[in-house]
C-alpha positions in Angstrom: -31.5 5.2 -26.2 -34.9 5.8 -24.5 -36.6 9.1 -25.5 -36.6 12.0 -23.1 -40.1 12.3 -21.8 -42.3 13.9 -19.2 -45.9 13.1 -18.2 -47.8 11.8 -15.3 -44.8 11.3 -13.1 -44.1 15.1 -13.0 -45.8 15.7 -9.6 -43.8 12.9 -8.0 -40.7 14.1 -9.7 -41.1 17.6 -8.3 -41.5 16.1 -4.8 -38.6 13.7 -5.1 -36.3 16.5 -6.3 -36.6 17.8 -2.7 -35.6 14.5 -1.2 -32.0 14.8 -2.3 -31.4 18.4 -3.2 -33.0 21.6 -4.4 -30.5 22.1 -7.2 -28.7 20.2 -9.9 -25.6 19.5 -7.9 -26.9 16.8 -5.6 -29.7 14.5 -5.5 -29.1 13.9 -3.1 -30.2 10.7 -3.9 -33.6 12.9 -4.2 -33.7 12.2 -0.2 -38.2 19.4 3.4 -39.0 23.6 9.2 -40.1 27.0 9.7 -37.6 29.6 10.9 -34.7 28.4 8.8 -32.9 31.2 7.0 -32.6 31.0 3.2 -29.2 30.1 2.0 -28.4 33.6 0.8 -28.6 34.8 4.5 -25.8 32.4 5.5 -22.3 33.9 5.0 -19.5 31.5 4.2 -17.6 30.9 7.4 -13.9 31.6 7.8 -12.6 28.1 8.3 -9.5 27.6 10.5 -6.7 25.2 9.6 -8.3 22.3 11.5 -11.7 22.8 9.7 -10.0 23.1 6.3 -8.2 19.8 7.0 -11.5 18.2 7.9 -13.1 19.5 4.7 -10.2 18.0 2.8 -10.9 14.7 4.6 -14.5 14.8 3.7 -13.8 15.6 0.0 -11.3 12.7 -0.1 -13.8 10.4 1.5 -16.5 11.2 -1.0 -14.2 10.7 -3.9 -13.1 7.3 -2.5 -16.6 6.1 -2.2 -17.2 3.3 -4.7 -20.5 1.7 -3.6 -23.2 2.2 -1.0 -26.1 -0.2 -0.4 -28.4 1.0 2.4 -31.9 1.2 3.7 -33.0 4.7 4.5 -35.7 6.5 6.3 -36.9 10.0 5.2 -38.7 12.6 7.3 -40.5 15.6 5.8 -43.6 17.6 6.1 -45.2 15.0 3.8 -44.6 12.3 6.4 -42.2 9.4 6.8 -41.0 7.1 4.0 -38.5 4.3 3.8 -36.7 2.6 1.0 -33.4 1.4 -0.4 -30.6 3.4 -2.0 -27.7 1.9 -4.0 -24.8 3.9 -5.3 -22.1 2.8 -7.6 -19.7 5.6 -8.4 -19.2 7.2 -10.8 -22.4 7.3 -12.7 -24.9 4.9 -11.2 -27.6 5.3 -8.5 -30.9 3.6 -7.7 -33.5 4.9 -5.2 -36.5 2.6 -4.6 -39.2 3.6 -2.1 -41.2 1.1 -0.1 -45.0 1.1 -0.7 -47.2 3.1 -0.6 -44.7 5.5 -2.3 -44.8 4.2 -5.9 -41.4 5.7 -7.0 -38.3 4.2 -8.6 -35.4 6.4 -9.7 -32.4 5.2 -11.6 -29.4 7.1 -12.8 -27.0 5.5 -15.2 -24.4 7.2 -17.4 -25.9 10.3 -18.8 -29.6 9.5 -18.2 -31.9 9.6 -15.2 -35.1 7.6 -15.2 -38.1 8.3 -13.0 -40.8 5.6 -12.8 -44.3 5.7 -11.2 -45.5 2.2 -10.5 -49.1 3.3 -9.9 -49.4 5.2 -13.2 -47.0 2.9 -15.1 -45.4 6.0 -16.5 -41.7 6.6 -17.0 -39.8 9.8 -17.6 -36.2 10.3 -18.8 -34.0 13.3 -18.2 -30.3 14.0 -18.6 -28.5 13.3 -15.4 -26.9 16.8 -15.6 -30.4 18.3 -15.4 -31.2 16.5 -12.1 -30.1 16.7 -8.5 -28.1 13.4 -8.8 -25.2 15.0 -10.7 -23.1 16.0 -7.7 -22.7 12.5 -6.1 -22.3 10.7 -9.5 -19.4 12.9 -10.8 -16.1 11.2 -11.2 -14.5 13.9 -9.1 -16.4 15.6 -6.2 -15.1 19.0 -5.2 -16.3 21.0 -2.1 -15.3 24.3 -3.7 -15.8 26.1 -7.0 -19.3 25.1 -8.0 -20.3 24.7 -4.3 -19.8 26.9 -1.3 -19.6 25.8 2.3 -21.8 28.1 4.4 -21.5 26.3 7.8 -19.1 23.8 9.4 -19.6 22.0 12.7 -17.4 19.6 14.5 -18.8 17.4 17.4 -17.0 14.9 19.6 -17.4 12.2 16.9 -19.2 13.9 14.1 -18.8 16.5 11.3 -21.5 18.6 9.6 -21.1 20.6 6.4 -23.8 22.9 4.9 -23.4 23.5 1.2 -25.0 25.7 -1.4 -24.6 25.9 -5.1 -22.3 28.8 -5.9 -24.2 31.5 -7.8 -27.6 30.0 -6.8 -27.6 31.1 -3.2 -31.4 31.4 -3.0 -32.1 27.9 -4.3 -31.6 26.1 -0.9 -28.9 24.2 0.9 -27.7 20.7 1.7 -26.2 19.6 5.1 -24.2 16.4 5.1 -23.6 14.7 8.5 -20.7 12.3 9.0 -19.7 10.0 11.9 -16.0 10.5 12.5 -13.2 8.1 13.5 -13.7 6.6 11.1 -15.4 9.0 8.7 -18.7 7.7 7.4 -21.7 9.4 5.8 -24.8 8.8 7.9 -27.4 11.5 7.1 -28.2 14.5 5.0 -30.7 17.3 5.2 -32.1 19.3 2.3 -33.5 22.8 2.9 -35.4 24.4 0.0 -35.7 28.1 -0.8 -38.8 28.4 1.4 -37.1 26.8 4.4 -38.8 23.4 4.1 -36.6 20.4 5.2 -36.2 16.8 4.1 -34.1 14.6 6.4 -32.7 11.3 5.1 -30.9 8.9 7.5 -29.0 5.8 6.2 -29.9 2.6 8.1 -27.0 0.2 8.5 -25.3 1.2 5.3 -22.8 -1.0 3.6 -19.9 0.7 1.9 -17.6 -0.7 -0.8 -19.7 -3.8 -1.3 -20.4 -5.6 -4.6 -23.6 -4.5 -6.3 -25.6 -5.9 -9.1 -25.1 -3.7 -12.1 -28.4 -4.8 -13.6 -30.1 -2.7 -10.9 -29.1 0.4 -12.9 -30.9 -0.7 -16.0 -32.8 2.1 -17.8 -35.2 -0.2 -19.5 -38.7 1.1 -18.9 -40.2 -1.1 -16.1 -43.6 -0.7 -17.6 -42.3 -2.7 -20.6 -41.2 -5.5 -18.3 -44.6 -5.5 -16.7 -46.2 -6.0 -20.1 -43.8 -8.9 -20.9 -44.8 -10.5 -17.6 -48.5 -10.0 -18.4 -49.0 -7.6 -15.5 -51.7 -5.0 -16.3 
Protein backbone atom coordinates (compact mmCIF):
# COMPACT_ATOMS: atom_id res chain seq x y z
CA UNK A 1 0.00 0.00 0.00
CA UNK A 2 1.42 3.44 -0.91
CA UNK A 3 2.40 5.60 2.06
CA UNK A 4 0.22 8.49 3.09
CA UNK A 5 1.99 11.69 2.18
CA UNK A 6 1.64 15.41 1.72
CA UNK A 7 3.90 17.88 -0.03
CA UNK A 8 4.01 20.14 -3.03
CA UNK A 9 0.53 19.16 -4.15
CA UNK A 10 -1.03 20.73 -1.09
CA UNK A 11 -1.95 24.08 -2.72
CA UNK A 12 -3.67 22.31 -5.59
CA UNK A 13 -5.36 19.89 -3.22
CA UNK A 14 -6.78 22.75 -1.19
CA UNK A 15 -8.17 24.29 -4.39
CA UNK A 16 -9.50 21.03 -5.79
CA UNK A 17 -11.37 20.28 -2.55
CA UNK A 18 -13.63 23.21 -3.48
CA UNK A 19 -14.35 21.74 -6.89
CA UNK A 20 -16.52 18.99 -5.53
CA UNK A 21 -17.40 19.85 -1.96
CA UNK A 22 -16.34 21.83 1.09
CA UNK A 23 -16.70 18.87 3.43
CA UNK A 24 -15.88 15.18 3.62
CA UNK A 25 -19.30 14.00 2.40
CA UNK A 26 -18.93 14.84 -1.29
CA UNK A 27 -16.22 15.52 -3.67
CA UNK A 28 -17.99 16.22 -5.39
CA UNK A 29 -15.78 14.76 -7.70
CA UNK A 30 -13.66 17.95 -6.20
CA UNK A 31 -15.83 19.94 -9.08
CA UNK A 32 -16.50 28.57 -5.82
CA UNK A 33 -20.50 34.53 -5.69
CA UNK A 34 -20.94 37.30 -3.40
CA UNK A 35 -24.26 37.64 -1.62
CA UNK A 36 -24.81 33.92 -0.98
CA UNK A 37 -25.91 33.14 2.56
CA UNK A 38 -23.82 30.72 4.59
CA UNK A 39 -25.40 27.32 5.02
CA UNK A 40 -26.27 27.96 8.67
CA UNK A 41 -28.63 30.77 7.58
CA UNK A 42 -30.68 28.39 5.41
CA UNK A 43 -33.40 26.60 7.39
CA UNK A 44 -34.38 23.09 6.39
CA UNK A 45 -37.56 23.36 4.33
CA UNK A 46 -40.82 21.65 5.20
CA UNK A 47 -41.14 19.32 2.23
CA UNK A 48 -44.60 18.37 1.04
CA UNK A 49 -45.50 14.86 0.00
CA UNK A 50 -44.60 15.48 -3.64
CA UNK A 51 -41.20 16.89 -2.73
CA UNK A 52 -40.50 13.98 -0.38
CA UNK A 53 -41.38 11.59 -3.19
CA UNK A 54 -38.94 13.42 -5.48
CA UNK A 55 -36.21 13.24 -2.84
CA UNK A 56 -36.78 9.50 -2.61
CA UNK A 57 -36.49 9.26 -6.40
CA UNK A 58 -33.20 11.16 -6.33
CA UNK A 59 -31.84 8.95 -3.56
CA UNK A 60 -32.82 5.83 -5.48
CA UNK A 61 -31.28 7.24 -8.66
CA UNK A 62 -27.97 7.98 -6.95
CA UNK A 63 -27.83 4.52 -5.43
CA UNK A 64 -28.58 2.88 -8.76
CA UNK A 65 -25.77 4.76 -10.49
CA UNK A 66 -23.08 2.28 -11.46
CA UNK A 67 -20.79 4.20 -13.79
CA UNK A 68 -20.45 7.67 -15.31
CA UNK A 69 -17.99 8.67 -18.02
CA UNK A 70 -18.22 12.35 -18.89
CA UNK A 71 -16.42 15.44 -19.96
CA UNK A 72 -17.03 18.41 -17.67
CA UNK A 73 -16.59 22.16 -17.61
CA UNK A 74 -15.95 23.98 -14.35
CA UNK A 75 -16.63 27.66 -13.63
CA UNK A 76 -15.18 29.43 -10.60
CA UNK A 77 -13.55 32.67 -9.52
CA UNK A 78 -10.27 31.11 -10.64
CA UNK A 79 -11.56 30.79 -14.22
CA UNK A 80 -12.82 28.03 -16.48
CA UNK A 81 -11.37 24.52 -16.58
CA UNK A 82 -12.32 21.35 -18.40
CA UNK A 83 -11.59 17.69 -17.97
CA UNK A 84 -12.96 14.18 -17.70
CA UNK A 85 -14.61 12.43 -14.77
CA UNK A 86 -15.11 8.68 -14.52
CA UNK A 87 -17.10 7.13 -11.69
CA UNK A 88 -17.51 3.45 -10.91
CA UNK A 89 -19.59 2.89 -7.81
CA UNK A 90 -18.96 1.94 -5.17
CA UNK A 91 -15.43 3.03 -4.43
CA UNK A 92 -13.80 4.29 -7.64
CA UNK A 93 -13.47 7.73 -9.22
CA UNK A 94 -11.01 9.48 -11.54
CA UNK A 95 -10.91 13.23 -12.23
CA UNK A 96 -8.41 14.37 -14.82
CA UNK A 97 -8.11 18.04 -15.80
CA UNK A 98 -7.09 19.24 -19.24
CA UNK A 99 -3.89 21.30 -19.51
CA UNK A 100 -2.88 23.75 -18.23
CA UNK A 101 -4.36 22.42 -14.95
CA UNK A 102 -1.82 19.70 -14.00
CA UNK A 103 -4.10 17.74 -11.68
CA UNK A 104 -5.08 14.08 -11.61
CA UNK A 105 -7.17 12.66 -8.74
CA UNK A 106 -8.00 9.00 -8.29
CA UNK A 107 -10.06 7.32 -5.57
CA UNK A 108 -10.01 3.56 -5.24
CA UNK A 109 -11.12 1.52 -2.28
CA UNK A 110 -9.95 3.24 0.89
CA UNK A 111 -7.32 5.52 -0.65
CA UNK A 112 -7.41 8.82 -2.54
CA UNK A 113 -4.46 9.88 -4.72
CA UNK A 114 -3.70 13.46 -5.76
CA UNK A 115 -1.04 13.90 -8.45
CA UNK A 116 0.55 17.12 -9.72
CA UNK A 117 2.01 16.50 -13.17
CA UNK A 118 4.07 19.70 -13.18
CA UNK A 119 5.76 18.99 -9.86
CA UNK A 120 5.73 15.20 -10.30
CA UNK A 121 4.48 14.96 -6.74
CA UNK A 122 1.83 12.60 -5.43
CA UNK A 123 -0.11 12.60 -2.16
CA UNK A 124 -2.23 9.83 -0.64
CA UNK A 125 -5.07 10.29 1.85
CA UNK A 126 -7.83 8.06 3.20
CA UNK A 127 -10.94 8.42 1.06
CA UNK A 128 -12.92 9.00 4.26
CA UNK A 129 -10.86 12.17 4.88
CA UNK A 130 -11.66 13.67 1.46
CA UNK A 131 -14.76 15.12 -0.22
CA UNK A 132 -15.16 12.04 -2.45
CA UNK A 133 -16.60 9.83 0.28
CA UNK A 134 -20.29 10.67 -0.26
CA UNK A 135 -20.58 9.60 -3.90
CA UNK A 136 -18.43 6.52 -3.44
CA UNK A 137 -20.34 5.01 -0.56
CA UNK A 138 -22.17 1.78 -1.24
CA UNK A 139 -25.40 3.35 0.06
CA UNK A 140 -26.13 7.07 -0.39
CA UNK A 141 -28.65 8.59 2.00
CA UNK A 142 -30.10 12.10 1.72
CA UNK A 143 -30.81 12.22 5.44
CA UNK A 144 -28.97 11.61 8.68
CA UNK A 145 -25.46 12.76 7.87
CA UNK A 146 -26.80 15.30 5.37
CA UNK A 147 -29.64 17.82 5.60
CA UNK A 148 -31.65 19.21 2.69
CA UNK A 149 -31.86 22.99 3.06
CA UNK A 150 -33.59 23.80 -0.22
CA UNK A 151 -35.67 21.92 -2.78
CA UNK A 152 -36.76 23.31 -6.16
CA UNK A 153 -38.85 21.70 -8.87
CA UNK A 154 -38.94 23.09 -12.42
CA UNK A 155 -40.91 21.99 -15.49
CA UNK A 156 -38.29 19.33 -16.25
CA UNK A 157 -35.70 19.70 -13.51
CA UNK A 158 -35.00 19.18 -9.81
CA UNK A 159 -32.52 20.99 -7.54
CA UNK A 160 -31.52 19.94 -4.05
CA UNK A 161 -29.22 21.91 -1.75
CA UNK A 162 -27.47 19.86 0.93
CA UNK A 163 -25.30 20.56 3.92
CA UNK A 164 -23.45 18.19 6.20
CA UNK A 165 -25.48 17.72 9.34
CA UNK A 166 -23.62 19.20 12.31
CA UNK A 167 -21.29 21.23 10.07
CA UNK A 168 -23.74 23.90 8.93
CA UNK A 169 -21.09 26.61 8.54
CA UNK A 170 -18.87 24.50 6.27
CA UNK A 171 -20.76 25.20 3.04
CA UNK A 172 -23.35 23.57 0.80
CA UNK A 173 -23.79 21.46 -2.28
CA UNK A 174 -26.57 21.91 -4.86
CA UNK A 175 -27.30 19.01 -7.20
CA UNK A 176 -29.21 19.70 -10.42
CA UNK A 177 -31.06 16.95 -12.27
CA UNK A 178 -32.93 16.80 -15.51
CA UNK A 179 -36.26 15.07 -14.98
CA UNK A 180 -38.29 12.64 -17.06
CA UNK A 181 -36.02 10.79 -17.08
CA UNK A 182 -34.01 11.71 -14.00
CA UNK A 183 -30.36 12.47 -14.80
CA UNK A 184 -27.58 14.29 -12.96
CA UNK A 185 -26.36 17.21 -15.07
CA UNK A 186 -24.71 19.76 -12.77
CA UNK A 187 -23.62 20.58 -9.24
CA UNK A 188 -22.65 23.76 -7.44
CA UNK A 189 -20.44 23.96 -4.38
CA UNK A 190 -20.64 26.98 -2.08
CA UNK A 191 -17.95 27.28 0.56
CA UNK A 192 -18.30 28.92 3.99
CA UNK A 193 -17.32 32.32 2.55
CA UNK A 194 -19.97 32.18 -0.19
CA UNK A 195 -17.59 31.32 -3.04
CA UNK A 196 -19.04 29.08 -5.76
CA UNK A 197 -17.75 26.35 -8.05
CA UNK A 198 -20.11 25.21 -10.80
CA UNK A 199 -19.48 21.94 -12.60
CA UNK A 200 -21.56 20.88 -15.61
CA UNK A 201 -21.38 17.43 -17.17
CA UNK A 202 -20.99 17.44 -20.95
CA UNK A 203 -22.71 14.58 -22.80
CA UNK A 204 -22.38 12.17 -19.86
CA UNK A 205 -22.62 8.44 -20.44
CA UNK A 206 -24.26 6.44 -17.66
CA UNK A 207 -24.03 2.73 -17.01
CA UNK A 208 -21.22 2.21 -19.50
CA UNK A 209 -18.28 -0.15 -19.20
CA UNK A 210 -15.15 1.55 -17.88
CA UNK A 211 -11.53 0.43 -17.74
CA UNK A 212 -10.76 -0.49 -14.13
CA UNK A 213 -7.06 0.26 -14.80
CA UNK A 214 -8.02 3.94 -14.77
CA UNK A 215 -8.40 3.67 -11.00
CA UNK A 216 -4.85 2.50 -10.38
CA UNK A 217 -3.18 4.10 -7.37
CA UNK A 218 0.35 3.52 -8.66
CA UNK A 219 2.24 6.81 -8.45
CA UNK A 220 2.23 8.24 -12.02
CA UNK A 221 5.67 9.74 -11.32
CA UNK A 222 7.05 6.20 -11.15
CA UNK A 223 5.53 5.41 -14.52
CA UNK A 224 7.17 8.52 -15.98
CA UNK A 225 10.53 7.33 -14.69
CA UNK A 226 9.99 3.89 -16.25
CA UNK A 227 9.25 5.58 -19.56
CA UNK A 228 12.35 7.78 -19.25
CA UNK A 229 10.36 10.99 -18.91
CA UNK A 230 12.14 13.59 -16.78
